C-alpha positions in Angstrom: 0.1 0.0 0.0 2.9 2.5 0.8 4.6 1.6 -2.3 1.6 2.6 -4.4 1.0 5.9 -2.3 4.7 6.7 -2.7 4.5 6.1 -6.5 1.3 8.1 -6.8 2.8 11.0 -4.8 6.0 11.2 -6.9 3.9 11.1 -10.1 1.4 13.6 -9.0 3.7 16.2 -7.5 7.2 15.7 -8.4 6.5 14.7 -11.9 4.9 18.0 -12.7 7.7 20.1 -11.3 10.2 18.5 -13.7 9.1 18.7 -17.3 11.3 16.9 -19.7 11.9 18.6 -23.1 10.5 16.4 -25.8 11.6 16.5 -29.7 8.3 14.6 -30.6 5.0 15.2 -29.0 2.6 12.4 -28.2 0.6 13.2 -31.3 3.7 13.2 -33.5 4.5 16.9 -33.8 8.1 17.9 -33.8 9.1 20.4 -31.2 12.1 22.2 -33.0 12.7 25.5 -34.2 15.4 27.0 -36.7 17.1 30.1 -35.6 19.5 32.5 -37.6 18.4 31.3 -40.9 19.8 33.5 -43.8 17.4 35.5 -45.9 18.6 33.7 -49.0 17.6 30.4 -47.4 14.1 31.7 -46.6 13.6 32.6 -50.2 13.8 28.9 -51.0 10.5 28.4 -49.4 8.9 30.6 -52.0 10.7 28.8 -54.7 9.0 25.6 -53.7 5.7 27.5 -53.3 3.4 24.4 -53.6 4.8 22.6 -50.6 4.9 25.9 -48.7 1.3 26.4 -49.2 0.3 22.8 -48.4 2.2 23.1 -45.1 0.4 26.2 -44.0 -2.3 26.1 -41.4 -5.9 26.3 -42.4 -6.4 29.9 -41.2 -3.4 31.1 -43.3 -4.4 29.0 -46.3 -8.0 30.3 -46.3 -6.6 33.8 -46.0 -4.4 33.3 -49.2 -7.4 31.8 -50.9 -9.7 34.6 -50.4 -6.9 37.3 -51.0 -5.9 35.6 -54.3 -9.4 35.8 -55.8 -10.3 39.2 -54.3 -7.1 40.7 -55.2 -7.1 39.5 -58.7 -10.7 40.6 -59.2 -10.0 44.1 -58.0 -6.6 44.4 -59.8 -8.2 43.5 -63.2 -11.2 45.8 -62.2 -8.9 48.7 -62.0 -7.4 47.8 -65.5 -10.9 47.6 -67.0 -11.6 50.9 -65.5 -8.4 52.4 -66.9 -9.3 51.0 -70.4 -12.7 52.6 -70.1 -11.1 55.9 -68.9 -8.6 56.1 -71.6 -11.1 55.2 -74.2 -13.6 57.8 -72.9 -16.3 55.3 -72.4 -17.4 56.8 -68.9 -20.6 58.7 -68.5 -18.6 61.8 -67.3 -17.0 62.2 -70.8 -20.4 62.4 -72.4 -19.7 60.2 -75.3 -21.8 60.7 -78.4 -24.7 58.4 -79.5 -22.4 56.9 -82.2 -19.6 56.1 -79.8 -18.7 52.4 -79.5 -17.2 51.7 -76.1 -14.5 49.0 -75.4 -16.8 47.2 -72.9 -20.5 47.8 -72.8 -22.2 49.3 -69.7 -19.1 50.1 -67.6 -20.1 53.2 -65.8 -17.6 53.3 -63.0 -15.3 51.4 -60.7 -18.0 49.2 -59.3 -19.3 48.1 -62.7 -15.5 47.5 -63.8 -15.1 45.2 -60.8 -18.3 43.4 -61.6 -17.2 42.7 -65.2 -13.8 41.6 -63.9 -15.5 39.1 -61.6 -17.8 37.9 -64.4 -14.8 37.4 -66.7 -12.6 35.6 -64.4 -15.1 33.2 -63.0 -16.8 32.8 -66.5 -20.4 33.8 -65.1 -21.1 35.9 -68.1 -24.5 37.4 -67.3 -24.6 39.0 -70.9 -25.2 42.6 -69.8 -21.6 43.6 -69.9 -19.4 42.5 -72.8 -16.4 43.4 -74.9 -16.8 45.0 -78.3 -14.5 44.4 -81.2 -13.7 48.1 -81.5 -10.9 47.9 -79.0 -7.8 45.6 -79.3 -6.5 46.6 -75.8 -9.8 45.1 -74.2 -9.5 42.0 -76.3 -5.9 41.4 -75.1 -6.8 42.2 -71.4 -9.7 39.7 -71.7 -7.4 36.9 -72.8 -4.7 37.7 -70.2 -7.3 37.6 -67.3 -9.0 34.5 -68.6 -5.6 32.6 -68.6 -4.4 34.0 -65.2 -7.8 33.2 -63.8 -7.6 29.5 -64.8 -4.1 29.4 -63.3 -5.3 30.9 -60.0 -8.3 28.8 -59.8 -6.3 25.6 -60.5 -3.7 26.3 -58.1 -5.8 27.4 -55.3 -8.4 24.7 -55.7 -5.7 22.0 -56.1 -4.1 23.2 -52.8 -7.4 22.9 -50.9 -8.1 19.6 -52.3 -4.5 18.3 -51.7 -4.7 19.7 -48.1 -7.9 17.7 -47.3 -6.7 14.4 -48.9 -3.3 14.5 -47.2 -2.4 11.1 -45.7 -1.6 13.0 -42.5 -5.2 12.9 -41.6 -5.1 9.0 -42.0 -2.4 9.0 -39.4 -4.9 10.6 -36.8 -6.7 7.1 -36.8 -3.6 5.3 -35.7 -3.1 5.3 -32.0 -0.3 4.2 -29.6 -0.6 3.4 -26.0 0.0 6.0 -23.4 2.7 4.1 -21.8 5.4 1.6 -22.6 5.9 -1.3 -20.3 9.0 -3.7 -19.7 8.2 -7.1 -18.5 9.3 -10.7 -19.6 7.9 -12.2 -22.9 8.9 -15.6 -24.2 11.5 -15.8 -21.4 13.2 -12.6 -22.5 13.1 -9.1 -21.0 11.3 -6.8 -23.5 10.1 -3.3 -23.9 6.4 -3.5 -25.2 4.3 -0.8 -26.8 0.7 -1.3 -28.1 -0.6 0.2 -31.4 -4.0 0.1 -32.9 -5.7 1.0 -36.2 -9.1 2.7 -35.5 -10.2 2.1 -39.2 -11.3 -1.2 -40.7 -9.2 -0.3 -43.8 -5.7 -1.6 -43.6 -2.3 0.0 -43.9 -0.3 -1.8 -46.6 3.3 -2.7 -46.3 3.4 -1.3 -42.8 6.9 -1.0 -41.2 7.6 -0.1 -37.6 10.9 1.1 -35.9 12.2 3.2 -33.3 14.9 5.8 -32.4 16.4 6.4 -29.0 17.3 10.1 -28.6 19.8 10.9 -25.9 22.9 13.1 -25.1 26.1 11.1 -25.6 29.8 12.1 -25.2 32.3 10.7 -27.6 35.7 9.4 -26.5 37.2 12.5 -28.0 35.1 14.6 -25.6 32.5 15.9 -28.2 29.0 16.1 -26.8 26.3 15.1 -29.2 22.8 16.3 -28.3 19.9 14.2 -29.7 22.2 11.3 -30.6 20.0 8.8 -32.4 20.3 4.9 -31.7 18.2 2.4 -33.7 15.7 0.5 -31.7 14.4 -2.6 -33.5 10.7 -3.4 -32.7 9.1 -6.7 -33.9 5.9 -8.5 -33.4 5.6 -12.3 -33.6 5.4 -12.3 -37.3 8.2 -9.7 -37.8 8.3 -6.0 -38.3 7.6 -6.0 -42.1 4.1 -6.1 -43.8 2.1 -6.1 -40.6 -1.4 -7.5 -40.7 -2.8 -4.5 -39.1 -6.5 -5.5 -38.6 -6.5 -5.5 -34.9 -4.3 -3.9 -32.0 -0.8 -5.2 -32.0 1.8 -5.4 -29.3 5.2 -4.7 -30.6 8.2 -5.4 -28.5 11.9 -4.7 -28.3 14.1 -7.5 -26.9 16.4 -6.1 -24.3 19.6 -8.1 -24.9 23.3 -7.3 -24.7 23.1 -5.1 -27.7 20.1 -3.0 -26.5 20.7 0.5 -25.0 18.3 -0.5 -22.2 20.5 -3.4 -21.1 22.3 -1.5 -18.3 19.2 0.2 -17.1 17.2 -1.1 -14.1 13.9 -0.4 -12.4 15.4 1.8 -9.9 17.5 3.8 -12.3 15.1 4.1 -15.1 13.3 7.3 -13.9 16.7 9.0 -13.6 17.6 8.4 -17.2 17.7 11.1 -19.8 16.3 9.7 -23.1 13.4 10.0 -25.5 12.1 6.8 -27.4 10.5 7.9 -30.7 8.4 5.1 -32.4 7.5 5.4 -36.1 4.9 3.4 -38.2 5.2 3.8 -41.9 2.5 2.4 -44.2 0.5 2.9 -47.5 -3.2 4.0 -47.2 -5.2 1.2 -48.8 -7.8 3.5 -50.3 -5.5 6.2 -51.8 -2.1 4.5 -52.1 -0.5 7.4 -50.5 2.3 6.7 -47.9 1.9 8.0 -44.3 4.0 8.1 -41.3 2.6 7.9 -37.6 5.0 8.6 -34.8 4.9 9.3 -31.0 7.4 9.4 -28.2 8.0 8.1 -24.6 10.2 9.6 -21.9 11.4 7.6 -19.0 8.3 8.6 -16.8 6.2 6.9 -19.4 8.1 3.7 -19.3 6.7 1.4 -16.7 8.9 -1.4 -15.3 7.3 -4.6 -14.3 4.0 -4.1 -16.1 2.2 -5.8 -19.1 -0.8 -4.7 -21.1 -4.3 -6.0 -20.1 -6.1 -8.3 -22.7 -8.0 -6.3 -25.3 -9.3 -8.8 -27.8 -12.1 -11.3 -27.1 -14.5 -13.5 -29.1 -18.2 -13.2 -28.7 -20.7 -15.9 -28.7 -21.7 -15.1 -32.2 -18.2 -15.8 -33.4 -17.1 -12.2 -33.9 -13.9 -10.8 -32.7 -14.4 -7.8 -30.3 -11.8 -5.1 -29.4 -12.3 -3.4 -26.1 -10.5 -0.1 -26.4 -11.3 0.6 -22.8 -8.4 -1.5 -21.8 -6.2 -0.3 -24.6 -3.7 1.6 -22.3 -4.5 -0.3 -19.2 -1.6 -2.0 -17.5 -1.3 -5.0 -15.0 1.7 -5.4 -12.6 3.7 -8.7 -13.0 6.7 -10.2 -11.6 9.7 -8.9 -13.5 13.4 -8.9 -12.9 14.6 -5.4 -11.8 17.3 -5.5 -14.5 18.2 -7.3 -17.7 21.6 -8.1 -16.5 20.1 -9.9 -13.5 17.8 -12.0 -15.7 20.8 -13.1 -18.1 23.0 -13.8 -15.0 20.3 -15.9 -13.5 20.0 -17.9 -16.7 23.8 -18.4 -16.8 23.7 -19.6 -13.2 21.1 -22.2 -13.9 22.9 -23.4 -17.0 26.2 -23.8 -15.0 24.3 -25.7 -12.3 22.9 -28.2 -14.9 26.3 -28.7 -16.2 27.8 -29.1 -12.5 29.7 -26.0 -12.5 30.0 -24.1 -9.3 27.5 -26.4 -7.5 27.5 -25.3 -3.9 26.0 -28.8 -2.9 29.0 -30.5 -4.1 31.6 -31.1 -1.2 35.0 -32.9 -1.9 36.0 -35.0 1.2 39.4 -36.3 1.5 39.9 -40.1 2.0 42.9 -41.6 3.8 44.2 -44.6 1.7 45.1 -47.6 3.6 47.5 -50.1 2.4 46.1 -53.6 2.9 49.0 -55.4 1.1 50.9 -55.5 4.4 50.6 -58.7 6.3 
């Protein structure tokens, strides 16, 4: 009882006082900023304008969308007004009865704006139209029509691409809140649970991890966010996962694992971030997507396993209870990986007769019975 109260007190009060810096948030967003970027480098974002627009947030994208159309309508409206002004088609010039204007029924800036809108969006009410008397007006009509198609194609394509990005499909892939360390198949493993909330599959799914920590090289160089590969597998391997139901992926803590020298007592004092990636192809759109999350030492529970989540109903259907998705159960677990392997080695030596404490060598005095 005291153990649980102490753990609750540490998590409740001391855990909030020391917030660890995360490179990747739980929902997969990267917490990084770029400083002192040269002006020439910033101009590269405008060279790749398509990707820049796609990466913008919706409020900025909609601002650009509205500004592009309203700006182009108003700009060409000013040009149409200038054509009418130079050709003396406006009412203030008192044109004669036989005067043929460049554009019929342009009486001011407002009517010029309306004609610009009708031309660019091809509404064509029929009340205002270009006449054949003015080559300048015909040329301006062609230019606005071409630019209108380009603006319409770019902006509508950007909106459609933003909606259909596979990043939204990644929102329906969820990871467990915590990672756990316990025995699995006689080996000490780090386990994480991942689930697909849609019935459509992710094709060619591949899962892997990166351990981010600060290391010091033998030459004395300090490397922040040094990346170490973490191999995650399921019972069928880590390639081409059959991702129809929640999977429990695990990393075997062996001699080559960076978790090998950690223990249950020293784990909370470690400084690392475990980032887990899941790559796959969306079945419905054939677009690739990546889902990622991260775990800090406080989110890795030593000596726990995940509660069962899949059951079979009387009707023969398989039911997934997401109420227990992140629920953990405490189990008996060695407090370090080294202890587990030392225990296995000791058992193997005892079976071979090495270092058997029950074996006692007693000296026997030999008696010569040949003497008579």
